[in-house]
C-alpha positions in Angstrom: 18.7 36.8 29.0 18.3 40.5 28.1 16.6 41.8 24.6 17.4 43.6 22.4 20.8 42.4 22.6 23.9 42.0 20.7 25.6 39.0 20.7 29.4 39.3 19.7 31.4 36.1 18.9 35.0 37.1 19.6 36.6 34.4 18.1 35.0 34.9 15.1 36.6 38.5 15.4 40.0 37.1 16.0 39.7 35.0 12.8 38.2 37.9 11.1 41.7 40.3 12.1 44.2 37.8 12.3 43.0 36.9 8.6 43.8 40.3 7.1 46.5 40.8 9.0 48.5 37.8 7.7 46.7 38.8 4.2 47.9 41.9 3.9 50.9 41.6 5.9 52.0 39.8 2.9 51.4 42.7 0.7 53.8 45.0 3.3 50.7 46.4 5.0 50.2 46.6 8.7 46.5 46.8 10.1 45.4 49.3 12.6 42.1 47.9 14.2 39.1 50.3 14.7 37.3 50.1 17.5 34.4 53.0 17.0 31.5 51.4 15.9 32.4 49.2 18.9 32.0 51.9 21.2 35.4 51.1 22.5 34.7 48.0 23.6 37.9 46.8 26.1 36.8 43.1 25.0 37.1 43.8 21.1 40.1 46.0 21.6 41.7 42.8 23.4 40.9 40.7 21.0 42.3 42.5 18.1 45.3 43.0 19.9 46.0 39.1 20.4 44.8 38.6 16.4 48.0 41.0 15.6 46.9 44.5 14.6 50.0 46.9 15.3 47.8 49.4 17.4 43.7 50.5 17.9 42.0 53.4 16.6 38.8 55.6 17.2 37.1 58.3 16.2 35.9 59.9 19.8 38.5 60.3 22.3 35.6 58.9 25.1 36.1 55.4 23.8 39.8 55.5 24.2 39.4 56.4 27.6 37.1 53.6 27.9 40.1 51.6 26.3 43.0 52.7 28.6 40.8 52.8 31.7 40.6 48.8 31.0 44.0 48.8 30.9 44.5 48.7 26.9 47.9 49.9 26.7 48.5 49.6 22.4 49.6 52.5 20.4 46.0 54.3 20.0 45.4 56.8 17.4 42.4 59.5 17.1 41.3 59.2 13.7 39.0 62.2 13.4 40.6 65.7 13.5 40.3 66.7 17.3 38.0 69.1 18.7 40.1 71.9 20.1 38.2 71.9 23.6 39.3 68.1 23.7 43.3 68.8 22.9 44.1 67.9 27.0 42.5 64.7 26.7 43.7 63.7 23.1 47.4 64.2 24.3 46.5 62.2 27.5 45.4 59.6 25.9 46.0 58.9 22.3 49.6 58.4 20.6 48.9 59.8 17.8 46.1 62.0 16.1 45.0 62.5 12.7 45.1 66.4 11.9 44.3 69.0 8.5 44.5 72.1 10.7 47.4 73.6 11.9 45.5 75.7 14.7 45.0 72.2 16.2 47.9 70.9 15.9 49.2 74.0 17.9 46.4 73.5 20.2 48.1 69.8 20.8 51.4 71.1 21.0 50.4 73.6 24.0 48.6 70.7 25.8 51.6 68.5 24.7 54.1 70.6 26.7 52.1 71.1 29.8 51.8 67.6 29.9 56.1 67.1 29.2 54.5 64.7 26.5 54.9 63.9 22.7 52.2 64.0 20.9 52.6 62.1 17.1 50.4 64.1 14.5 49.6 62.1 11.1 48.5 64.9 8.5 45.4 63.4 6.1 45.3 64.7 2.4 42.4 65.0 0.3 42.1 62.9 -2.6 39.3 63.3 -3.9 36.3 61.6 -1.4 35.3 65.4 0.1 35.7 64.8 4.0 38.7 65.5 6.2 41.9 66.4 4.0 44.9 69.0 3.1 44.6 70.0 -0.4 47.7 68.1 -1.7 49.3 70.9 -3.0 49.3 72.5 0.1 50.4 69.5 1.7 54.3 70.5 1.8 53.7 73.7 3.6 52.0 72.2 5.9 54.6 69.5 6.8 57.3 72.1 7.4 55.1 74.3 9.7 54.2 70.9 11.9 57.7 70.3 12.0 58.1 73.4 13.8 55.8 72.8 16.5 57.8 71.9 19.8 56.4 68.5 21.7 54.9 67.2 18.4 56.0 64.5 16.2 55.2 64.0 12.3 54.4 60.3 12.4 52.8 59.8 8.7 50.4 60.9 6.4 47.2 59.3 5.4 44.0 59.6 3.0 40.2 58.8 3.4 38.3 57.7 0.4 34.7 56.2 0.1 33.1 57.4 3.5 31.4 60.7 2.2 30.7 60.3 -1.7 31.8 56.7 -2.4 35.0 57.5 -3.8 36.8 54.1 -4.5 40.8 53.7 -3.6 42.3 52.4 -6.8 46.1 52.5 -8.5 45.5 56.1 -9.4 44.9 57.8 -6.0 47.1 55.5 -3.9 50.0 56.0 -6.0 49.2 59.8 -5.6 49.2 59.2 -1.7 52.8 57.2 -2.1 54.1 59.9 -4.5 53.0 62.0 -1.7 55.2 60.7 1.1 58.4 60.7 -1.4 58.3 64.4 -1.8 57.3 65.0 1.9 60.4 62.7 2.5 62.5 64.4 0.0 61.8 67.7 1.2 62.4 66.7 5.4 65.2 64.8 4.8 63.8 62.0 6.9 61.1 58.8 6.0 57.8 58.9 7.3 57.0 56.1 9.4 53.1 55.9 8.4 51.8 56.3 5.1 48.2 55.2 5.9 46.2 54.5 2.8 42.6 54.2 4.1 40.1 52.3 5.3 38.3 48.7 4.7 37.3 49.8 1.2 40.8 49.5 0.5 40.7 45.8 0.4 40.0 45.2 -2.8 42.7 47.5 -4.0 45.2 46.1 -1.6 44.6 42.3 -2.3 44.8 42.6 -6.1 48.1 42.1 -6.7 48.4 45.9 -7.6 51.7 48.2 -6.5 51.3 49.1 -3.0 54.1 51.2 -3.1 54.8 53.5 0.3 51.2 52.6 1.7 52.0 50.5 4.9 48.8 50.8 6.9 44.8 50.5 6.5 42.6 51.1 9.3 39.6 48.2 9.4 36.8 48.4 11.6 33.9 47.0 9.3 35.7 44.3 7.3 37.0 42.8 10.7 33.7 43.2 12.9 31.2 42.2 9.5 33.2 40.1 7.2 32.3 42.8 4.1 33.8 45.2 2.2 32.1 48.5 2.0 32.3 49.5 -1.7 29.5 46.9 -2.7 29.1 45.1 0.8 29.9 41.8 -0.5 31.5 39.4 2.2 35.0 38.8 2.2 36.0 35.6 1.1 37.4 33.5 4.3 35.7 35.6 6.8 32.8 35.3 8.9 29.8 37.7 8.5 27.8 36.4 11.5 30.3 37.7 14.2 27.9 39.8 15.5 24.1 39.6 15.6 21.0 41.9 16.8 18.6 39.8 19.1 15.1 41.5 19.5 11.6 40.1 21.4 8.2 40.1 20.5 5.9 42.2 21.8 2.6 41.6 19.7 1.8 39.5 17.1 -1.7 39.7 15.7 -3.2 39.0 12.0 -4.1 42.5 10.8 -5.2 44.6 7.6 -2.3 44.5 5.4 -2.8 48.2 4.1 -3.4 51.2 6.3 -6.5 53.5 6.2 -7.5 56.7 7.1 -6.5 60.1 5.6 -2.5 59.6 5.3 0.2 62.1 6.2 3.8 61.9 7.6 5.1 58.9 9.7 6.7 59.9 13.1 10.0 60.2 11.1 8.7 62.1 7.8 7.7 59.5 5.2 5.1 58.3 3.6 3.6 54.7 4.1 5.0 52.7 0.9 1.6 50.8 1.2 -0.8 53.6 2.2 -3.6 53.7 -0.2 -6.8 55.9 -0.9 -9.0 55.0 2.4 -11.8 52.4 1.7 -15.4 53.9 1.4 -16.7 51.3 3.2 -15.7 50.1 6.6 -12.4 51.6 6.5 -10.9 48.1 6.1 -8.3 47.4 2.6 -8.5 44.1 0.9 -5.7 41.6 2.1 -4.6 40.7 5.8 -0.9 39.7 7.2 0.2 38.3 10.1 2.1 41.1 12.0 4.5 40.8 14.6 5.8 43.9 16.6 9.4 43.9 18.2 10.5 45.8 21.0 13.4 47.9 18.7 13.1 51.0 17.1 15.1 53.6 15.4 16.3 54.6 18.4 18.2 51.5 19.2 19.3 50.7 15.3 19.0 51.7 11.7 16.1 49.5 10.7 17.5 49.8 6.9 20.4 48.0 7.7 18.7 44.9 9.1 18.7 41.7 7.9 16.1 39.4 9.0 15.9 35.9 8.8 14.5 33.9 5.6 10.7 34.0 5.5 11.0 37.5 7.6 10.2 40.8 6.1 10.8 43.9 7.6 7.3 46.2 7.1 7.9 49.6 9.1 9.9 51.0 12.0 9.3 54.1 14.5 11.3 54.8 17.8 11.0 51.7 19.4 8.5 49.3 17.5 9.9 47.0 14.8 7.4 45.5 12.5 7.8 42.7 10.5 5.5 40.1 8.8 6.3 36.3 9.2 4.9 34.8 5.8 1.7 33.5 6.9 2.6 32.0 10.1 2.4 33.9 13.3 5.3 34.5 15.7 4.5 34.2 19.9 4.8 36.7 22.0 8.0 36.8 23.8 9.8 34.9 20.7 13.0 36.0 19.9 14.6 36.7 16.5 18.3 37.2 15.2 18.7 39.7 12.5 22.4 40.3 10.7 23.5 44.0 11.0 25.1 46.2 8.1 28.0 48.7 9.4 25.2 51.9 10.1 22.8 49.3 12.1 25.9 48.2 13.9 27.4 51.5 15.2 23.8 52.8 16.3 22.6 49.5 17.8 26.4 49.6 20.0 25.7 53.4 20.5 22.2 52.6 22.6 21.9 52.3 25.7 19.0 50.4 25.5 20.8 47.4 23.4 22.7 45.0 26.0 26.0 43.6 24.6 26.7 39.5 25.2 30.6 38.6 24.4 30.9 35.3 23.6 34.3 32.8 23.6 33.7 29.4 22.3 36.2 28.4 25.6 34.8 31.1 27.9 31.4 31.7 29.6 28.9 34.1 27.9 29.7 37.8 29.8 26.8 40.4 29.7 27.0 43.9 29.6 23.7 45.2 30.8 21.9 47.9 28.6 21.9 50.8 30.9 18.9 53.3 31.4 
């Protein structure tokens, strides 16, 4: 089978998603399944829908288009503010988009009129993480302007935390978002349908028993795909952490010196080797040797810092297309495969690489391989 490849267990993803849908549903919170780390894979999208998510969200309109072409008809939200150059595509494919700029909403309005459609808007509020968002003091005036645009429907408000600065969702900032929703309802005479509290980082707060207030939606990707919460990367009780694995193939296995020799400068990616020492004045060979195996996998394919190798194997280094590991004294044969667990960064980059194949597995169905494209 092709390597490198991601093996994706759809049954485990279904279990993770349905478990979180059930737990959050008991707290009055629905789940928007986020597909961006899966590159909009229709198989994963269909699995999330079958598990009970209320809709799908993605940061790229291209991924939404991929899912639409595959026949996915579920409600879809573009969770990154639209680029002005893509408003026609956003209106054509997404039911809702997250927005922070009135100029962009105006362009969406124009595109929606031309397409004879109504496009939904969720206004994002800045609550401390300093990524996207309208400042809270400017939200009410922004709402009034959004309500004036033709073919635009204000669907709700939301916020995003823990992505840029690591600000944790907690009782204080979630209560502030709820209070903002109440204030908007009072001023507009309506009731916001969506109050989206954030992402997988919200799970500890949402499931703690705290008052959830007006929060009725969370956008979950990492927790479903990897079974971990993002604030501390700890496993979530009852979820699979091995739904997705990355398999690589060995292309060299040799006994080599444990340290480089010669004059040391920066590596291909600007770092200085942690194992570099002053060169030996004798034969240029440092004391100590190690079994070193190279796998056909590199920074062009994934984030090596986000790979977790099997016990007894350590990642020693990585370049564009070579991953070097040590194997605790026993050689790995050329052609051997090893399985890595991934963090979110490694997963997102592996999914994006055209050189990494995707293999979808279900317990009741044959393996389906999506070959890498070059």
